[in-house]
C-alpha positions in Angstrom: 37.9 138.3 177.6 38.0 134.6 177.0 38.6 132.3 179.9 42.0 130.7 180.0 41.5 127.0 180.4 43.8 124.0 180.8 46.2 122.9 178.0 44.6 119.9 176.3 46.3 117.5 173.8 44.2 116.4 170.8 44.3 112.7 171.6 42.8 113.4 175.0 40.1 115.6 173.5 39.4 113.0 170.7 38.6 110.3 173.3 36.3 112.7 175.3 34.5 113.7 172.1 33.7 110.1 171.2 31.8 109.8 174.4 29.4 112.6 173.7 25.9 112.1 172.4 25.2 113.1 168.8 23.3 116.2 169.8 26.1 117.2 172.2 28.8 116.7 169.5 26.8 118.8 167.0 26.6 121.6 169.6 30.4 121.5 170.0 30.8 121.7 166.3 28.4 124.6 166.0 30.4 126.6 168.6 33.6 125.7 166.8 32.1 126.7 163.5 31.1 130.1 164.7 34.7 130.9 165.6 36.0 130.2 162.1 36.3 132.7 159.2 34.7 131.7 156.0 37.9 130.5 154.4 38.6 128.2 157.3 35.1 126.8 157.1 35.7 125.6 153.6 39.1 124.2 154.5 37.8 122.3 157.6 34.4 121.0 156.3 34.9 121.0 152.6 36.4 117.5 152.3 33.6 115.9 154.1 30.5 117.9 153.1 29.3 119.3 149.8 29.2 122.9 151.0 28.0 124.3 147.6 25.0 122.0 147.7 23.9 123.0 151.1 24.6 126.7 150.7 22.9 127.0 147.3 23.8 129.5 144.6 23.4 133.2 145.1 20.3 133.1 142.9 18.6 130.6 145.2 19.0 132.7 148.4 15.9 133.4 150.5 13.3 135.4 148.7 12.2 138.8 150.1 8.7 137.6 150.9 10.0 134.5 152.7 12.5 136.6 154.6 9.8 138.9 155.8 7.7 135.9 156.9 10.7 134.7 158.8 11.2 138.0 160.5 7.6 138.3 161.5 7.7 134.8 163.0 10.9 135.7 164.9 9.2 138.9 166.2 6.1 136.9 167.4 8.3 134.2 169.0 10.2 136.9 170.9 7.0 138.4 172.4 6.0 134.9 173.5 9.3 134.5 175.3 10.8 131.7 173.1 14.3 132.9 173.7 14.1 133.8 177.4 16.5 131.6 179.4 17.5 133.0 182.7 19.8 131.8 185.5 20.6 132.7 189.1 23.0 135.7 188.8 25.8 136.1 191.2 29.1 138.0 191.4 30.9 135.4 189.4 28.5 134.8 186.5 26.9 138.3 186.0 28.9 138.9 182.8 27.7 135.6 181.2 24.8 135.0 178.8 22.5 132.1 178.7 22.3 129.9 175.6 18.9 131.4 174.9 20.3 134.9 174.9 23.3 133.9 172.8 20.9 132.3 170.3 18.7 135.4 170.2 21.7 137.6 169.5 22.9 135.3 166.7 19.4 135.2 165.1 18.7 138.9 165.1 22.1 139.7 163.6 21.6 137.0 161.0 18.2 138.4 160.1 19.7 141.9 159.8 22.4 140.6 157.5 19.8 138.8 155.3 17.8 142.0 155.1 20.9 143.9 153.9 21.5 141.2 151.2 17.9 141.3 150.0 17.9 145.1 150.0 20.8 144.9 147.5 18.3 143.4 145.1 15.6 146.0 145.6 12.6 144.6 147.6 12.4 147.9 149.5 9.0 147.3 151.1 9.9 143.9 152.6 13.3 145.1 153.8 11.8 148.2 155.5 9.1 146.2 157.2 11.4 143.4 158.3 14.0 145.8 159.7 11.3 147.8 161.5 10.3 144.7 163.3 14.0 144.0 164.3 14.5 147.6 165.4 11.3 147.2 167.5 12.9 144.3 169.4 16.0 146.3 170.1 14.0 149.2 171.3 12.0 146.9 173.6 15.3 145.6 175.0 16.3 149.2 175.8 12.9 149.8 177.4 13.6 146.9 179.8 11.1 144.3 178.4 12.2 140.9 179.6 11.5 138.6 176.6 15.2 137.9 176.5 17.5 137.6 179.5 20.5 139.8 180.3 22.3 139.1 183.6 24.3 142.3 183.3 22.9 145.7 182.4 20.2 145.2 179.7 20.5 147.2 176.5 20.7 146.9 172.7 24.4 147.7 173.0 24.9 144.1 174.1 23.7 142.8 170.8 26.6 144.0 168.6 24.5 145.2 165.7 26.7 146.6 162.9 24.8 149.9 162.3 27.4 151.1 159.8 26.2 148.3 157.6 22.6 148.0 158.6 21.5 151.7 158.5 22.6 152.4 154.9 20.5 149.4 153.7 17.5 150.4 155.8 17.7 154.1 154.7 17.7 153.1 151.1 14.6 151.0 151.6 13.0 153.7 153.6 13.8 156.4 151.0 12.1 154.3 148.3 8.9 153.8 150.3 7.9 156.8 152.4 7.2 160.5 152.0 10.0 163.1 152.8 8.7 164.1 156.3 8.3 160.5 157.3 11.7 159.7 156.0 13.4 162.4 158.0 11.4 161.6 161.2 12.3 157.9 161.0 16.0 158.4 160.2 16.4 160.8 163.1 14.4 158.6 165.4 16.6 155.5 164.8 19.8 157.4 165.0 18.7 158.9 168.3 17.6 155.5 169.7 20.7 153.5 168.8 23.7 155.6 167.5 23.4 159.2 168.6 27.2 159.4 169.1 27.7 158.6 165.4 24.9 161.0 164.4 26.8 162.9 161.7 28.1 159.8 160.0 24.6 158.2 159.8 23.1 161.4 158.6 25.6 161.5 155.7 24.5 158.0 154.9 20.8 158.9 155.0 21.4 162.0 152.7 23.3 159.8 150.2 20.2 157.7 149.4 17.6 160.4 149.9 15.6 162.2 147.2 16.0 166.0 147.0 12.8 166.5 149.0 13.9 164.0 151.6 17.2 165.8 152.0 15.3 169.1 152.5 13.2 167.4 155.2 16.3 166.2 157.0 17.8 169.7 156.9 14.7 171.2 158.3 14.9 169.0 161.5 18.5 169.6 162.6 17.8 169.5 166.3 16.0 166.1 166.4 17.4 162.6 166.8 19.4 163.1 170.0 19.6 160.3 172.5 17.5 160.9 175.6 
């Protein structure tokens, strides 16, 4: 639940904003930006910035190979502790997240979304490898590795990954690149790790993109994939 703060008039806030350093003002704008739906972003920033120029056309989006390089770098940075930013935890702040943790959550979800977008254009090998690295980070969080800081109970559930969107894209890439037994094992492994309570839904999604042999392999392993 968002904290309820004091009522502030715009003129008071405007004066305070003019006193901020440029980097502080940009940070305030970033936080405000992240609260806006896409339509409001165009409305608020469009008169001052050429949004089409900085966004680029759909055809100029990040290439599959470049995305994979970015994910690999992100994975390496995590294992080096780049995003780790802790603080002294007490009974008042244990539900809060440090800026390093919030940045990490934004970055991993953004990379998942970019993998989904690239997967819609094919590029199955790059999408599978990239998502495997991101899933590895989530699994490490669940295993208690401390490359990112959580004041409260640590777990991938805190990251807010949209598995309903992510899994279908990953399963499609997986189905196109691995043998039936490997497909079934990996599908059930991931569902068991992260979404065992939605097992039936995700299995339907996995069957939808599977080959006939991959569907048979899934059917032969009905008892696997349960969360430990």
